[in-house]
LOTORVEX-305803 format. One record per residue: residue in one letter; x, y, z of N, C-alpha, C in turn. Coordinates in Angstrom, 2 decimals. Last residue first. Layout:
BEGIN
{aa: a, n.c1: X, n.c2: Y, n.c3: Z, ca.c1: X, ca.c2: Y, ca.c3: Z, c.c1: X, c.c2: Y, c.c3: Z}
...
//
This chain:
BEGIN
{aa: k, n.c1: 117.27, n.c2: -1.76, n.c3: -100.86, ca.c1: 115.88, ca.c2: -1.91, ca.c3: -100.40, c.c1: 115.75, c.c2: -3.06, c.c3: -99.44}
{aa: i, n.c1: 119.91, n.c2: 0.44, n.c3: -100.68, ca.c1: 119.54, ca.c2: -0.98, ca.c3: -100.72, c.c1: 118.14, c.c2: -1.11, c.c3: -100.13}
{aa: k, n.c1: 120.28, n.c2: 3.27, n.c3: -102.69, ca.c1: 119.84, ca.c2: 2.73, ca.c3: -101.40, c.c1: 119.46, c.c2: 1.27, c.c3: -101.59}
{aa: r, n.c1: 123.08, n.c2: 3.39, n.c3: -104.92, ca.c1: 121.64, ca.c2: 3.46, ca.c3: -104.64, c.c1: 121.36, c.c2: 2.81, c.c3: -103.30}
{aa: y, n.c1: 125.59, n.c2: 4.88, n.c3: -106.94, ca.c1: 125.17, ca.c2: 4.19, ca.c3: -105.73, c.c1: 123.70, c.c2: 4.41, c.c3: -105.49}
{aa: m, n.c1: 127.20, n.c2: 4.17, n.c3: -110.09, ca.c1: 126.33, ca.c2: 4.96, ca.c3: -109.23, c.c1: 126.07, c.c2: 4.18, c.c3: -107.96}
{aa: t, n.c1: 129.63, n.c2: 4.29, n.c3: -112.65, ca.c1: 129.17, ca.c2: 3.64, ca.c3: -111.43, c.c1: 128.34, c.c2: 4.62, c.c3: -110.61}
{aa: s, n.c1: 129.87, n.c2: 3.90, n.c3: -116.10, ca.c1: 129.66, ca.c2: 4.83, ca.c3: -114.99, c.c1: 129.03, c.c2: 4.12, c.c3: -113.80}
{aa: k, n.c1: 129.75, n.c2: 1.98, n.c3: -118.09, ca.c1: 130.94, ca.c2: 2.05, ca.c3: -117.24, c.c1: 130.73, c.c2: 2.90, c.c3: -116.00}
{aa: g, n.c1: 127.67, n.c2: 2.19, n.c3: -119.84, ca.c1: 128.02, ca.c2: 0.85, ca.c3: -119.37, c.c1: 129.23, c.c2: 0.81, c.c3: -118.48}
{aa: d, n.c1: 126.80, n.c2: 4.65, n.c3: -120.49, ca.c1: 127.96, ca.c2: 4.18, ca.c3: -121.22, c.c1: 128.38, c.c2: 2.76, c.c3: -120.81}
{aa: l, n.c1: 124.57, n.c2: 6.70, n.c3: -120.15, ca.c1: 124.48, ca.c2: 5.25, ca.c3: -120.21, c.c1: 125.62, c.c2: 4.67, c.c3: -121.06}
{aa: m, n.c1: 124.62, n.c2: 9.41, n.c3: -120.41, ca.c1: 125.47, ca.c2: 8.83, ca.c3: -119.36, c.c1: 125.45, c.c2: 7.30, c.c3: -119.37}
{aa: s, n.c1: 122.74, n.c2: 10.04, n.c3: -122.31, ca.c1: 124.15, ca.c2: 10.21, ca.c3: -122.67, c.c1: 125.09, c.c2: 9.59, c.c3: -121.64}
{aa: e, n.c1: 120.41, n.c2: 9.60, n.c3: -120.82, ca.c1: 120.71, ca.c2: 8.73, ca.c3: -121.97, c.c1: 122.19, c.c2: 8.83, c.c3: -122.35}
{aa: y, n.c1: 120.53, n.c2: 11.75, n.c3: -119.04, ca.c1: 120.64, ca.c2: 10.37, ca.c3: -118.54, c.c1: 121.04, c.c2: 9.43, c.c3: -119.67}
{aa: d, n.c1: 120.16, n.c2: 13.84, n.c3: -120.89, ca.c1: 121.37, ca.c2: 13.77, ca.c3: -120.07, c.c1: 121.59, c.c2: 12.34, c.c3: -119.58}
{aa: a, n.c1: 117.60, n.c2: 13.24, n.c3: -121.84, ca.c1: 118.73, ca.c2: 13.20, ca.c3: -122.78, c.c1: 120.06, c.c2: 13.13, c.c3: -122.03}
{aa: d, n.c1: 116.10, n.c2: 13.71, n.c3: -119.57, ca.c1: 116.19, ca.c2: 12.34, ca.c3: -120.07, c.c1: 117.35, c.c2: 12.20, c.c3: -121.05}
{aa: t, n.c1: 118.05, n.c2: 16.02, n.c3: -117.55, ca.c1: 116.98, ca.c2: 15.70, ca.c3: -118.50, c.c1: 117.12, c.c2: 14.24, c.c3: -118.91}
{aa: f, n.c1: 118.76, n.c2: 16.54, n.c3: -114.07, ca.c1: 119.13, ca.c2: 16.08, ca.c3: -115.40, c.c1: 117.89, c.c2: 15.84, c.c3: -116.26}
{aa: v, n.c1: 117.84, n.c2: 17.16, n.c3: -111.57, ca.c1: 118.63, ca.c2: 18.18, ca.c3: -112.27, c.c1: 118.99, c.c2: 17.80, c.c3: -113.70}
{aa: d, n.c1: 116.14, n.c2: 16.47, n.c3: -109.14, ca.c1: 115.82, ca.c2: 16.24, ca.c3: -110.55, c.c1: 116.52, c.c2: 17.29, c.c3: -111.41}
{aa: g, n.c1: 118.54, n.c2: 15.48, n.c3: -106.62, ca.c1: 117.35, ca.c2: 16.17, ca.c3: -107.09, c.c1: 117.17, c.c2: 15.90, c.c3: -108.58}
{aa: y, n.c1: 120.63, n.c2: 13.97, n.c3: -105.65, ca.c1: 120.94, ca.c2: 15.23, ca.c3: -106.31, c.c1: 119.72, c.c2: 16.06, c.c3: -106.69}
{aa: i, n.c1: 119.36, n.c2: 11.81, n.c3: -104.29, ca.c1: 120.59, ca.c2: 12.41, ca.c3: -103.78, c.c1: 120.82, c.c2: 13.80, c.c3: -104.36}
{aa: p, n.c1: 117.03, n.c2: 10.97, n.c3: -105.60, ca.c1: 117.02, ca.c2: 11.11, ca.c3: -104.14, c.c1: 118.24, c.c2: 11.85, c.c3: -103.58}
{aa: v, n.c1: 117.98, n.c2: 11.06, n.c3: -108.40, ca.c1: 116.99, ca.c2: 12.00, ca.c3: -107.89, c.c1: 116.98, c.c2: 12.09, c.c3: -106.36}
{aa: c, n.c1: 119.86, n.c2: 8.88, n.c3: -108.90, ca.c1: 120.25, ca.c2: 10.29, ca.c3: -108.85, c.c1: 119.26, c.c2: 11.19, c.c3: -108.11}
{aa: a, n.c1: 118.54, n.c2: 6.38, n.c3: -108.91, ca.c1: 119.73, ca.c2: 6.58, ca.c3: -108.09, c.c1: 120.03, c.c2: 8.06, c.c3: -107.88}
{aa: d, n.c1: 116.41, n.c2: 6.74, n.c3: -110.67, ca.c1: 116.13, ca.c2: 6.21, ca.c3: -109.33, c.c1: 117.30, c.c2: 6.42, c.c3: -108.38}
{aa: k, n.c1: 117.84, n.c2: 7.54, n.c3: -112.97, ca.c1: 116.95, ca.c2: 8.47, ca.c3: -112.27, c.c1: 116.71, c.c2: 8.02, c.c3: -110.84}
{aa: y, n.c1: 119.16, n.c2: 5.11, n.c3: -113.61, ca.c1: 119.91, ca.c2: 6.34, ca.c3: -113.34, c.c1: 119.08, c.c2: 7.31, c.c3: -112.53}
{aa: e, n.c1: 116.96, n.c2: 3.44, n.c3: -114.05, ca.c1: 117.91, ca.c2: 3.11, ca.c3: -112.99, c.c1: 118.75, c.c2: 4.34, c.c3: -112.61}
{aa: k, n.c1: 115.80, n.c2: 4.80, n.c3: -116.27, ca.c1: 115.07, ca.c2: 4.68, ca.c3: -115.00, c.c1: 116.01, c.c2: 4.35, c.c3: -113.85}
{aa: v, n.c1: 117.70, n.c2: 4.40, n.c3: -118.25, ca.c1: 117.46, ca.c2: 5.76, ca.c3: -117.78, c.c1: 116.75, c.c2: 5.71, c.c3: -116.42}
{aa: t, n.c1: 119.67, n.c2: 1.43, n.c3: -117.52, ca.c1: 118.52, ca.c2: 2.13, ca.c3: -118.12, c.c1: 118.44, c.c2: 3.55, c.c3: -117.55}
{aa: q, n.c1: 121.83, n.c2: 0.48, n.c3: -116.19, ca.c1: 121.62, ca.c2: -0.04, ca.c3: -117.54, c.c1: 120.48, c.c2: 0.67, c.c3: -118.27}
{aa: p, n.c1: 124.31, n.c2: 1.59, n.c3: -113.91, ca.c1: 122.95, ca.c2: 1.69, ca.c3: -114.46, c.c1: 122.88, c.c2: 1.21, c.c3: -115.90}
{aa: i, n.c1: 126.22, n.c2: -0.36, n.c3: -111.97, ca.c1: 126.32, ca.c2: 0.34, ca.c3: -113.25, c.c1: 124.91, c.c2: 0.39, c.c3: -113.85}
{aa: f, n.c1: 126.56, n.c2: 0.19, n.c3: -108.43, ca.c1: 126.09, ca.c2: -0.57, ca.c3: -109.58, c.c1: 126.32, c.c2: 0.26, c.c3: -110.83}
{aa: w, n.c1: 126.92, n.c2: -0.10, n.c3: -104.93, ca.c1: 127.44, ca.c2: 0.44, ca.c3: -106.18, c.c1: 126.96, c.c2: -0.44, c.c3: -107.32}
{aa: e, n.c1: 124.51, n.c2: 0.42, n.c3: -102.34, ca.c1: 125.31, ca.c2: -0.46, ca.c3: -103.18, c.c1: 125.75, c.c2: 0.28, c.c3: -104.44}
{aa: y, n.c1: 123.90, n.c2: 1.19, n.c3: -98.87, ca.c1: 123.94, ca.c2: 1.56, ca.c3: -100.29, c.c1: 124.78, c.c2: 0.55, c.c3: -101.04}
{aa: t, n.c1: 124.20, n.c2: 0.08, n.c3: -96.47, ca.c1: 122.89, ca.c2: 0.69, ca.c3: -96.72, c.c1: 122.77, c.c2: 1.13, c.c3: -98.17}
{aa: p, n.c1: 125.86, n.c2: -2.83, n.c3: -95.11, ca.c1: 125.76, ca.c2: -1.72, ca.c3: -96.06, c.c1: 124.32, c.c2: -1.22, c.c3: -96.20}
{aa: t, n.c1: 127.08, n.c2: -3.57, n.c3: -92.02, ca.c1: 125.90, ca.c2: -3.77, ca.c3: -92.85, c.c1: 125.76, c.c2: -2.59, c.c3: -93.81}
{aa: l, n.c1: 130.42, n.c2: -4.80, n.c3: -91.49, ca.c1: 129.41, ca.c2: -3.74, ca.c3: -91.44, c.c1: 128.26, c.c2: -4.06, c.c3: -92.37}
{aa: d, n.c1: 132.41, n.c2: -6.61, n.c3: -91.81, ca.c1: 131.19, ca.c2: -7.11, ca.c3: -91.17, c.c1: 130.11, c.c2: -6.04, c.c3: -91.05}
{aa: q, n.c1: 134.72, n.c2: -5.55, n.c3: -92.62, ca.c1: 133.90, ca.c2: -6.11, ca.c3: -93.68, c.c1: 132.62, c.c2: -6.75, c.c3: -93.13}
{aa: s, n.c1: 135.82, n.c2: -2.55, n.c3: -91.24, ca.c1: 135.36, ca.c2: -3.91, ca.c3: -91.00, c.c1: 134.47, c.c2: -4.37, c.c3: -92.14}
{aa: v, n.c1: 137.95, n.c2: -0.71, n.c3: -93.51, ca.c1: 136.88, ca.c2: -0.80, ca.c3: -92.52, c.c1: 136.53, c.c2: -2.27, c.c3: -92.33}
{aa: q, n.c1: 139.27, n.c2: 0.45, n.c3: -95.77, ca.c1: 139.97, ca.c2: 0.11, ca.c3: -94.53, c.c1: 138.97, c.c2: 0.12, c.c3: -93.38}
{aa: y, n.c1: 138.23, n.c2: 1.35, n.c3: -98.14, ca.c1: 137.98, ca.c2: -0.04, ca.c3: -97.79, c.c1: 138.73, c.c2: -0.50, c.c3: -96.54}
{aa: n, n.c1: 138.62, n.c2: 4.12, n.c3: -98.08, ca.c1: 139.46, ca.c2: 3.27, ca.c3: -98.93, c.c1: 139.42, c.c2: 1.79, c.c3: -98.52}
{aa: a, n.c1: 136.85, n.c2: 5.72, n.c3: -96.95, ca.c1: 137.82, ca.c2: 5.12, ca.c3: -96.02, c.c1: 138.74, c.c2: 4.16, c.c3: -96.77}
{aa: s, n.c1: 135.93, n.c2: 8.65, n.c3: -98.80, ca.c1: 136.10, ca.c2: 7.20, ca.c3: -98.69, c.c1: 137.12, c.c2: 6.83, c.c3: -97.62}
{aa: f, n.c1: 133.93, n.c2: 11.39, n.c3: -97.76, ca.c1: 135.19, ca.c2: 10.85, ca.c3: -98.24, c.c1: 135.35, c.c2: 9.38, c.c3: -97.88}
{aa: s, n.c1: 131.38, n.c2: 13.53, n.c3: -98.83, ca.c1: 131.76, ca.c2: 12.40, ca.c3: -97.99, c.c1: 132.98, c.c2: 11.76, c.c3: -98.60}
{aa: e, n.c1: 130.11, n.c2: 16.83, n.c3: -98.88, ca.c1: 131.05, ca.c2: 15.85, ca.c3: -99.43, c.c1: 131.35, c.c2: 14.78, c.c3: -98.39}
{aa: k, n.c1: 126.58, n.c2: 17.13, n.c3: -98.02, ca.c1: 127.98, ca.c2: 17.55, ca.c3: -97.97, c.c1: 128.85, c.c2: 16.48, c.c3: -98.62}
{aa: g, n.c1: 123.98, n.c2: 16.19, n.c3: -97.87, ca.c1: 124.41, ca.c2: 16.81, ca.c3: -99.11, c.c1: 125.85, c.c2: 17.30, c.c3: -99.12}
{aa: c, n.c1: 122.97, n.c2: 14.75, n.c3: -95.73, ca.c1: 123.07, ca.c2: 16.20, ca.c3: -95.59, c.c1: 123.53, c.c2: 16.92, c.c3: -96.85}
{aa: e, n.c1: 122.55, n.c2: 12.04, n.c3: -96.56, ca.c1: 121.80, ca.c2: 12.63, ca.c3: -95.44, c.c1: 121.80, c.c2: 14.14, c.c3: -95.45}
{aa: p, n.c1: 124.20, n.c2: 11.28, n.c3: -98.63, ca.c1: 122.77, ca.c2: 11.21, ca.c3: -98.87, c.c1: 121.93, c.c2: 11.81, c.c3: -97.74}
{aa: c, n.c1: 126.97, n.c2: 13.17, n.c3: -99.53, ca.c1: 126.32, ca.c2: 12.50, ca.c3: -98.41, c.c1: 124.81, c.c2: 12.47, c.c3: -98.65}
{aa: t, n.c1: 128.48, n.c2: 12.54, n.c3: -102.57, ca.c1: 127.58, ca.c2: 13.46, ca.c3: -101.86, c.c1: 126.89, c.c2: 12.68, c.c3: -100.76}
{aa: i, n.c1: 131.85, n.c2: 11.22, n.c3: -102.41, ca.c1: 130.47, ca.c2: 11.20, ca.c3: -102.88, c.c1: 129.71, c.c2: 12.31, c.c3: -102.17}
{aa: k, n.c1: 135.21, n.c2: 10.41, n.c3: -103.33, ca.c1: 134.24, ca.c2: 11.20, ca.c3: -102.58, c.c1: 132.88, c.c2: 11.12, c.c3: -103.26}
{aa: f, n.c1: 136.45, n.c2: 8.45, n.c3: -104.81, ca.c1: 137.02, ca.c2: 8.76, ca.c3: -103.51, c.c1: 136.06, c.c2: 9.59, c.c3: -102.67}
{aa: p, n.c1: 134.26, n.c2: 6.09, n.c3: -106.57, ca.c1: 134.96, ca.c2: 7.35, ca.c3: -106.37, c.c1: 135.51, c.c2: 7.50, c.c3: -104.95}
{aa: t, n.c1: 134.95, n.c2: 2.85, n.c3: -107.95, ca.c1: 134.14, ca.c2: 3.70, ca.c3: -107.08, c.c1: 134.93, c.c2: 4.96, c.c3: -106.77}
{aa: v, n.c1: 134.76, n.c2: 1.15, n.c3: -111.10, ca.c1: 135.52, ca.c2: 1.75, ca.c3: -110.01, c.c1: 134.56, c.c2: 2.58, c.c3: -109.17}
{aa: d, n.c1: 132.60, n.c2: -0.92, n.c3: -111.94, ca.c1: 133.92, ca.c2: -0.65, ca.c3: -112.50, c.c1: 134.83, c.c2: -0.12, c.c3: -111.39}
{aa: r, n.c1: 130.38, n.c2: -3.66, n.c3: -111.13, ca.c1: 130.83, ca.c2: -2.27, ca.c3: -111.01, c.c1: 132.26, c.c2: -2.14, c.c3: -111.53}
{aa: n, n.c1: 129.36, n.c2: -6.20, n.c3: -111.09, ca.c1: 129.54, ca.c2: -5.56, ca.c3: -112.38, c.c1: 130.06, c.c2: -4.12, c.c3: -112.29}
{aa: p, n.c1: 129.16, n.c2: -7.07, n.c3: -108.35, ca.c1: 130.10, ca.c2: -7.69, ca.c3: -109.29, c.c1: 130.35, c.c2: -6.92, c.c3: -110.58}
{aa: t, n.c1: 129.13, n.c2: -4.26, n.c3: -106.11, ca.c1: 128.43, ca.c2: -5.33, ca.c3: -106.82, c.c1: 129.37, c.c2: -5.85, c.c3: -107.90}
{aa: d, n.c1: 130.13, n.c2: -3.21, n.c3: -102.86, ca.c1: 130.37, ca.c2: -3.31, ca.c3: -104.29, c.c1: 129.50, c.c2: -4.42, c.c3: -104.87}
{aa: k, n.c1: 128.40, n.c2: -1.25, n.c3: -100.47, ca.c1: 128.97, ca.c2: -2.53, ca.c3: -100.89, c.c1: 129.13, c.c2: -2.50, c.c3: -102.40}
{aa: t, n.c1: 128.74, n.c2: 1.34, n.c3: -97.95, ca.c1: 128.43, ca.c2: 0.84, ca.c3: -99.29, c.c1: 128.99, c.c2: -0.56, c.c3: -99.50}
{aa: v, n.c1: 127.55, n.c2: 3.49, n.c3: -95.57, ca.c1: 128.20, ca.c2: 2.20, ca.c3: -95.75, c.c1: 127.76, c.c2: 1.62, c.c3: -97.09}
{aa: t, n.c1: 128.12, n.c2: 6.60, n.c3: -94.61, ca.c1: 127.38, ca.c2: 5.90, ca.c3: -95.66, c.c1: 128.15, c.c2: 4.62, c.c3: -95.94}
{aa: n, n.c1: 127.89, n.c2: 8.46, n.c3: -91.70, ca.c1: 128.59, ca.c2: 7.37, ca.c3: -92.38, c.c1: 127.66, c.c2: 6.71, c.c3: -93.38}
{aa: h, n.c1: 128.25, n.c2: 11.79, n.c3: -90.72, ca.c1: 127.33, ca.c2: 10.76, ca.c3: -91.22, c.c1: 128.18, c.c2: 9.71, c.c3: -91.94}
{aa: h, n.c1: 129.78, n.c2: 13.93, n.c3: -89.81, ca.c1: 130.00, ca.c2: 12.59, ca.c3: -89.24, c.c1: 128.92, c.c2: 11.57, c.c3: -89.59}
{aa: s, n.c1: 129.79, n.c2: 16.22, n.c3: -91.18, ca.c1: 128.79, ca.c2: 16.11, ca.c3: -90.12, c.c1: 128.81, c.c2: 14.74, c.c3: -89.45}
{aa: a, n.c1: 131.63, n.c2: 15.73, n.c3: -93.17, ca.c1: 132.04, ca.c2: 16.61, ca.c3: -92.07, c.c1: 131.04, c.c2: 16.60, c.c3: -90.91}
{aa: c, n.c1: 131.16, n.c2: 12.17, n.c3: -93.96, ca.c1: 131.11, ca.c2: 13.61, ca.c3: -94.25, c.c1: 131.54, c.c2: 14.41, c.c3: -93.02}
{aa: t, n.c1: 132.47, n.c2: 9.12, n.c3: -95.12, ca.c1: 132.13, ca.c2: 9.95, ca.c3: -93.98, c.c1: 132.19, c.c2: 11.43, c.c3: -94.37}
{aa: y, n.c1: 131.90, n.c2: 5.92, n.c3: -96.39, ca.c1: 132.14, ca.c2: 7.32, ca.c3: -96.74, c.c1: 131.65, c.c2: 8.17, c.c3: -95.57}
{aa: v, n.c1: 133.17, n.c2: 2.66, n.c3: -96.40, ca.c1: 132.44, ca.c2: 3.68, ca.c3: -95.66, c.c1: 132.88, c.c2: 5.05, c.c3: -96.17}
{aa: n, n.c1: 132.72, n.c2: -0.57, n.c3: -97.94, ca.c1: 133.45, ca.c2: 0.68, ca.c3: -97.76, c.c1: 132.56, c.c2: 1.64, c.c3: -96.98}
{aa: i, n.c1: 133.14, n.c2: -3.98, n.c3: -98.75, ca.c1: 132.44, ca.c2: -2.99, ca.c3: -97.94, c.c1: 133.32, c.c2: -1.76, c.c3: -97.78}
{aa: k, n.c1: 134.87, n.c2: -5.61, n.c3: -100.13, ca.c1: 133.59, ca.c2: -5.32, ca.c3: -100.75, c.c1: 132.83, c.c2: -4.21, c.c3: -100.02}
{aa: s, n.c1: 138.22, n.c2: -6.37, n.c3: -100.91, ca.c1: 137.24, ca.c2: -5.78, ca.c3: -100.00, c.c1: 135.97, c.c2: -5.41, c.c3: -100.75}
{aa: m, n.c1: 139.32, n.c2: -9.43, n.c3: -102.23, ca.c1: 139.04, ca.c2: -8.02, ca.c3: -102.46, c.c1: 137.98, c.c2: -7.53, c.c3: -101.48}
{aa: k, n.c1: 141.54, n.c2: -11.60, n.c3: -100.66, ca.c1: 140.14, ca.c2: -11.34, ca.c3: -100.95, c.c1: 139.93, c.c2: -9.84, c.c3: -101.12}
{aa: i, n.c1: 144.28, n.c2: -13.24, n.c3: -101.80, ca.c1: 143.85, ca.c2: -12.00, ca.c3: -101.18, c.c1: 142.43, c.c2: -11.74, c.c3: -101.62}
{aa: t, n.c1: 145.63, n.c2: -16.38, n.c3: -101.09, ca.c1: 144.66, ca.c2: -15.63, ca.c3: -101.88, c.c1: 144.25, c.c2: -14.38, c.c3: -101.12}
{aa: m, n.c1: 148.85, n.c2: -17.75, n.c3: -101.11, ca.c1: 147.83, ca.c2: -17.10, ca.c3: -100.33, c.c1: 146.94, c.c2: -16.29, c.c3: -101.28}
//
């Protein structure tokens, strides 16, 4: 029997906002908690114990450029990092989430 890896996950914050994410092939690991993109509170993972038929609004990816990092970080955290900070985070392993267009 082949076990299919779950690709869809949900993060829920104390305000009951659900952030539905999908994994991308090149991602490494995803965190147990994230910042809710709606309210900024902590959101906790359902550990992939959700319907895989949900429609994701965010995707996990590994940024390859400073621009990709900025595009993912600024809408959620604000402009808190310098270009040098972003450059230092480009390790090819760090996983970020971004809004699916």
